[in-house]
N, C-alpha and C positions, 0 to 999 in steps of 0.2 A: 143715725137717728138725730133729728134736729131738735135742739133745745132752745127755749125762750127764757131769757133772763129779764125780769122786771126790776130795774135798778133805779130807785129814787136818787141814790148817791152814785155819781159816776164822774170820772175825770172830764174836764179839768178841775172839778171840785176836789179839794184836798180831804185828808182824813183817812183812817184805816179802812172804813167800809167802802169808800169810793175806790181805794187802792185794790181791795179784794176784787171788786167787780171789774175793774180795769184789767187786772191780771187774768181773770177768767176769759175775758174777751180776747186777750192776746194769746192765750195758751190752748184754748180749745182747738181741735182740728179744724182746718179751714172749711167753712160752710156748715159747721155743726152747731153753731151758737148764734142766735140773733138777740141783740140787746135792745130793749125798749126803755128809753130814759128821757127825762125832761130836756127841753131846750136850754142851751147855755150860749151866751154871746161869744165865748171864746172856744166853741166846740169844733170849729172847722179844722184847724191844724191838728187837734188831738184825735178826732175821729178818723183822720186819714190813715193813721197807723194801724187801725183795726180792720183794714181790707174789706170795708163794706158791711161789717157785722153790726154796726150801730144804726138804729132807727130812732131819730129824734122826734119827740112830740112837738107840736107847734106851740106849746105852752111851757112856762118855766116851773121850777120846783114848787114854789109857793102855790101856784094855781092848781097843781095836781092834788092838793089837799082839799080843794073846794068840791062841792057836789058836781058842778058842771065839768070841772077838770077830771074828776074821777070817772065820770060817765064817758068823757072823750077818751081817756086812757084805756078804760075797759073795752070800748068798742075797737080801738086801734089794736089792742092786744089780741082780741078775738080774730080780727082781720089778719094779723101776722100769723097767728096759729094756723088758720086755714090756708093762707097763701104758701107757707113754708112747710106744711104738713108736720107741724110740731107735735112731738109725742110726750114732751115733759116740759114743765115750767118751774124755774127757780125764782122764788119770790125773795128779793133782796132785803126786805124788812117786813115786819108785821103790818105796819101801816105807814104810808098809804098803799104800798104795793100789794098788800094782801087783798084789797078789794078787787082790782082787775084780775088777780090770780083766781079768786073765787068765781068771778064772772066767766072766765075762760073754762073753768071746770064745769060749770052748769050748762054752758052753751056749746062747748066743743068736746066735752068729756075728756079733757086732757088733765092728768094728775099734776099736782104741784107740791113743792117743798117750801118751807119758810126758813130763812137764815135767822138765827137768834144770837145776840151778842152779849147782853148783860144789862146795861142801862136801859135799853129798850124794853126788856122784859120787866124790869122793876117799874118802869113807867106804866106798862100795861096792867101790872098787878095793882098799882095804886088806882088807876082809872076804873077797873072793873069793881073795885070795892066802893067806889064813890057814885057810880052811874049805872043804872039798869041798861040804858042804851049801849054804853061802852061794853058792858058785859056781854050783851047779845052779839055785837059785832065781833068782839074778840072770840067768842065761842064759835062763830061762823068761820072765821079765818083759821083758828087753830084746829077746829074740828074737821074742817074740810081737807086739811093737808094730808097728803100721803106719806110725807116724811117731814120731821122737824130736825133741823141741823143746828146744833149748838157748837160754839167755837171752843168750849172748855168744859171740863167736868163740873166746875162751879155753876156755869150757866145751865148745864143739863139739869142739875139738882133744882135750880130756881124754876126752870120750866116745868118740872114735875110738880112743884108746889102750885104754880099757876094753873096747870091742868086740873089739879084737885079743886082749886077754887072755882073753876068753870064747870065742874062735874064731868070732866073728861078723863078720869083716872086711867081708863083702859087705853088711852092714846099714848101712854108712855112707851109702849112697845115700838112706836114709830120714831122715837128719838134716836138720833145718831150724833156722835161727837166727831167733828172734823176740825182739828187744830189748824190754825193759820200758818203761813210760812212767809218766805221772802225770796229774793232772787240772788242766789249765791254767786252768779257771774257779775252782777252789778255791785252788790255789797260784799266786799272781799278785803283781805289785808293787802297792804301795799299801794293803796290809792294815794296819789300825791296830794298833800294838804298845803303846800307852800302858798299857792295863789289864794286859797281860802283864808289862811292865817294873815296874809297881808291885807286882804279886803276887810276883815273884821278886826284887825289890829291885835291879834293874839300872839303874844311872845312865844318863842320856841325854846331857845337855849336855857337850860336850868329850870324849866317849868314842866310840871306834870299836871295834866288836866283831868278832872272828873267831868262827866258829861251827863246831862239829861235832855232828852228831846220830848217835849210834851206841851200840850195846850196848858196855859197857866190858869188852872182851876183848882179848887180846894182839894179834890180827891187825888190829884197827881202827887201831892206830898213834897213838893219842892221845899216847903218850909222846914220839913223834917231834916232834909239834907243840909240846909243852911244852919240849923241848930247843931248839927253834928260836926260842922266844919271846924270850930275852935279846937275840939279834941283831936281831930285829924291833923290839924296844923301843928299841934304840939309834938307829934311824932314825925311829921313830914312837912318841913317848912317850905318846900318848893311847890306845894299843891295849890292849884286854882280850880274854880268851879265854873263851867260854862253851861248856860241854860238856853236852849233853842226853843222858841215858841212864843206866842203872844196869848193874851187872855186877860180876864178881869182881875186876876190876882197880882199882876205885875207890880203895881204901886205898893201893895201891902208887903210883897216879898222884898222889894228894894228897901223899904223902911226896916224890915226885920234884919236884913243884912247889915244895915248901919247900926241898929240896936245891938246886934250880936258882936259887932266889932270886926266883921269880915267883909265889909263892903268893897274894899280894894281888891279882894280875892274873888269876887263873884262878877261874872260878865253875863248880862242879859243880852242875847244876840237878836232877839225878836224872831220873826218868821225866817226860817231857812228853807229855801226851795228844795224840792225832792232831788233835783239834779246835784245839789251840793252835799246831800246827806252822807254818801260814802266817804267823801273827803273829811267831813266833820267827825265821823266816827273814828277815822284813822289818825286824827291828831290827839285822841284821848288815850288815857292809860286804864281807866276803869269806867264802866257805864253804871249809872245809878238810877233805878226806877223805884221810887218810894210810894207808889200808889196805895191807896187805902179806901175803905168805905167812908163816904162823907155825904152829908145831906141825904135827900130822899133817893136820888138815882145816881149819885156819884160812885162809880165803881170801874175797875179795869176788868173787862171781860176776858182779855187774853194778854195783850201788850205787844203790838207789832214791833215797836222800837227795841224791845228786848232781844228778839231774834235777829233784827237787823244788826244790832251791836255784836251779837254772837257771830254772825256771818263775817264780820270784819275782824274777828279774832279777839274781841274784847272780853275780859272777865266781867261778869255782871253781879251787882248786889241789888236785891229787890225786896220789896215788902211782900210778906206772906199773906196776901189778901186777894179776894176775888179769884179770877182765873189765872193770875200770875204764876202759881205753882205749875201750871201746865206748860208755860213758856220757858221756865228756868228749872233745870234739873239740879236740885239742891246738892251741893258738894261736888258736882260734876261740871256743869257749864256756868255755875255761879253759886251765890249763897243767898238763901232766903232768911230774912230776919223779921221780927215783929214790926208791922208796918208803921207804927207811930212811936218808935223807940229810937231817938237820935243816938243814944249810947251804943245800941246794937249795930246801927249803921256805921258809926265811927269805928267800932271794933273790927267789923268785917272788911271795911275799906282799908283800914290801916294794916290789916293782915296781908292783903294783896299788895299794897304799896311797899310793905317791908320785906316781901318775899317774891322777887321778880320771877323766880323759877315756878312758883305756884301760880302766879298770874299767867305765865305763858302756857302752862298745862291746862288751866281752866279755859283760857281763851281758845286754845287749840281744840279742846273738847266741844266748845260751843260751835266752832266752825264745822267740825265733823257732824254735829247734830243737825246743822242746817243742810249740809251736803246730802245727808242720808234720810232726813225726815222733814225738818221744818222748811220746806220749799214749796213754791206754787205748783210745780209739776205734780208733786204728790197730792196736793189739795185737789187738783183737777181729776186725778185718778180716783180719789175717794168719792168725789161728787158724781162722776160718771158711773161708778159702781152702784151708787144709790139709785141713779136713774134706771140703770139696767135691771136692778132688783125689783123696783116698783113696776116698771113696764112689763117685765116678764110675768 
């Protein structure tokens, strides 16, 4: 059975959604997945690794959101569906990919699913409450879907609320939860970090690193970790904190580190490429993900970095917010604490730093969870099972 993936986000674009779509293209059986995605100036080398599975539109991501761009994408998607005898379509996000998915359903009678993450659903919820037109288009996309795929239990519950707002309460039976994963062969313990340490000037001997990998936005909670750092240092004077990622909050966070008296212990690394992430996780002692609800759509729908850290054998301390509890098994692969409580983060982190045996057991449990469940091969199996169920 050939499947079509409509992916507005796709490598070489970064981010968790693009990574999900790229992993699907890599792991579906050869010839069974076609990806329709916008053009990218750096796409050539990236697309070669997918063995012809990627069909690039002649327009970029921004243009696909315009009316002419949507019409072009919709016609191209229908053409691919006919050419490859597609029997199922995965819609990589509600909008804009939902529009060509609905077009293919109406013209080719091919059923589709919609992937739902968290912030995207909050955005749709806000729009449908402000605009009659947005409500109608959302109702068409949600209502036409044969399956709605949420990445966490929290996202599922939010989608149920939006379906109620749209008058589609009965469509809740089409909801499925498919937790995300990672690559346990690439993200693993024992990856050498020496070259990365030298490049970023990160000391090794006598230093233990806390790590966060995140875009620097308010809902990622890096400020909470910085506020927790003084209490951590009181019990573990050798601790430093590395933050990998860029974003609008960097200047504010740097000022906060100075104000809190820990500036010399915090290193902002900026963007760290995907290639370097396994080595980065391997130089850390504890991974910290302090995501919380913030602003209108700031939320962590799941938290890919959490399972990447687990895959590398790191114990995790994370905020009990959004979809994070689905990625961290509390007391097993890490510890969940109140998302905006620096003292709670300090206590959990200090507990792991003070008990290396506990840290090893928690890290090993995280690695086992990735090997047995939180991996992309299981994600592909789950999605193909949904396809088969719908087509049958």
